[in-house]
C-alpha positions as CSV (number, residue, x, y, z in Angstrom):
1,X,-0.3,0.1,-0.1
2,X,3.0,2.5,1.0
3,X,4.2,2.0,-2.7
4,X,0.8,2.8,-4.5
5,X,1.0,6.3,-2.7
6,X,4.8,6.9,-3.4
7,X,3.8,6.3,-7.2
8,X,0.9,8.5,-6.7
9,X,2.9,11.1,-5.3
10,X,5.4,11.0,-8.3
11,X,2.7,11.0,-10.8
12,X,1.1,14.1,-8.8
13,X,4.7,16.0,-8.6
14,X,5.5,15.2,-12.1
15,X,2.2,16.4,-13.8
16,X,2.4,19.4,-11.6
17,X,5.9,20.3,-13.2
18,X,4.8,19.4,-16.5
19,X,1.6,22.0,-16.0
20,X,4.0,24.7,-14.7
21,X,6.4,24.5,-17.8
22,X,3.5,24.8,-20.1
23,X,2.1,27.6,-18.7
24,X,5.4,29.6,-18.3
25,X,6.5,28.7,-22.2
26,X,2.7,29.5,-23.2
27,X,2.9,32.9,-21.1
28,X,6.1,34.0,-23.3
29,X,4.7,36.5,-26.2
30,X,6.6,37.4,-29.3
31,X,7.7,41.1,-29.2
32,X,6.6,43.2,-31.9
33,X,8.7,43.4,-35.2
34,X,8.9,47.3,-35.4
35,X,7.9,49.9,-32.4
36,X,4.7,50.1,-31.5
37,X,3.8,54.3,-31.7
38,X,2.1,54.8,-28.2
39,X,0.2,57.9,-29.9
40,X,-1.4,55.9,-32.5
41,X,-1.7,52.0,-31.1
42,X,-4.5,50.2,-30.5
43,X,-4.8,48.2,-27.1
44,X,-4.1,45.1,-29.1
45,X,-1.0,46.5,-30.7
46,X,0.2,47.8,-27.2
47,X,-0.6,44.4,-25.4
48,X,2.1,42.9,-28.2
49,X,4.8,44.9,-26.2
50,X,6.4,42.3,-23.2
51,X,5.1,44.1,-20.2
52,X,2.2,45.5,-21.4
53,X,-1.0,43.3,-20.5
54,X,-4.9,44.6,-21.0
55,X,-5.1,46.9,-17.4
56,X,-1.5,48.7,-18.9
57,X,-2.8,49.1,-22.3
58,X,-6.3,50.5,-21.1
59,X,-4.2,52.9,-18.9
60,X,-2.0,54.3,-21.9
61,X,-5.5,54.7,-23.8
62,X,-6.7,56.6,-21.1
63,X,-4.0,58.9,-20.4
64,X,-3.7,59.3,-24.1
65,X,-7.1,60.5,-24.4
66,X,-7.4,62.4,-21.0
67,X,-3.8,64.6,-21.9
68,X,-3.4,64.3,-25.6
69,X,-0.4,62.9,-27.5
70,X,3.0,61.3,-25.6
71,X,5.7,63.9,-26.2
72,X,8.3,60.9,-25.5
73,X,8.2,57.4,-23.9
74,X,8.9,58.6,-20.4
75,X,5.8,60.3,-20.4
76,X,4.7,56.6,-19.4
77,X,6.4,57.0,-15.6
78,X,3.0,58.9,-15.1
79,X,1.1,55.7,-15.0
80,X,0.4,54.2,-11.9
81,X,2.3,50.8,-11.3
82,X,4.7,51.7,-14.6
83,X,8.0,52.2,-13.2
84,X,11.7,52.6,-14.2
85,X,12.9,49.2,-14.3
86,X,9.5,48.2,-16.3
87,X,9.7,50.8,-19.0
88,X,13.5,50.0,-19.5
89,X,12.5,46.7,-20.8
90,X,9.8,47.8,-22.7
91,X,11.6,50.9,-24.1
92,X,13.1,49.3,-27.3
93,X,9.5,47.9,-28.5
94,X,7.8,51.6,-28.0
95,X,8.3,55.0,-30.2
96,X,6.5,58.1,-30.0
97,X,5.1,59.6,-33.4
98,X,3.0,62.2,-34.5
99,X,-0.6,61.2,-34.0
100,X,-3.0,59.9,-37.1
101,X,-5.1,62.8,-38.0
102,X,-8.7,62.3,-37.7
103,X,-10.7,61.1,-41.1
104,X,-12.0,64.4,-41.6
105,X,-8.7,66.2,-41.0
106,X,-7.0,64.7,-43.9
107,X,-5.0,67.3,-45.9
108,X,-5.9,67.8,-49.3
109,X,-3.3,68.6,-52.0
110,X,-5.5,71.2,-53.5
111,X,-5.8,74.6,-51.6
112,X,-9.1,75.6,-50.3
113,X,-11.4,77.5,-52.6
114,X,-12.3,80.9,-51.4
115,X,-15.9,81.2,-50.5
116,X,-18.3,82.5,-53.0
117,X,-19.3,85.8,-52.2
118,X,-22.9,86.3,-52.7
119,X,-23.7,89.7,-54.7
120,X,-25.8,92.2,-52.6
121,X,-29.7,92.2,-53.5
122,X,-30.2,96.0,-54.5
123,X,-32.8,96.9,-52.5
124,X,-35.9,98.7,-54.1
125,X,-37.9,102.1,-53.5
126,X,-41.3,102.0,-52.8
């Protein structure tokens, strides 16, 4: 009977170790090929960066919405829970670029036409 409990313990420990190893290997994500622009990135794009999960991505988007575009990657230090060490690990995957213009703000290659001047209507005398 004692050997059965020993075998059971060994099997249980082996299963637990395999499960933990699979979890650790599956948790690593591939970093983005090119740096992610924090001024234009979506939540999904931000989450490709190692060290940024759903909660941090949401905080970045909220900060961008509230305060406008980031001037540098260091502006992320204002986010609660994001410190120097963590930012240093993410820095090579992040960039700050110009914000994308809104759809209605796309500049045209033609200059804007001057508004037509409506001729004054002559007033008739009674």
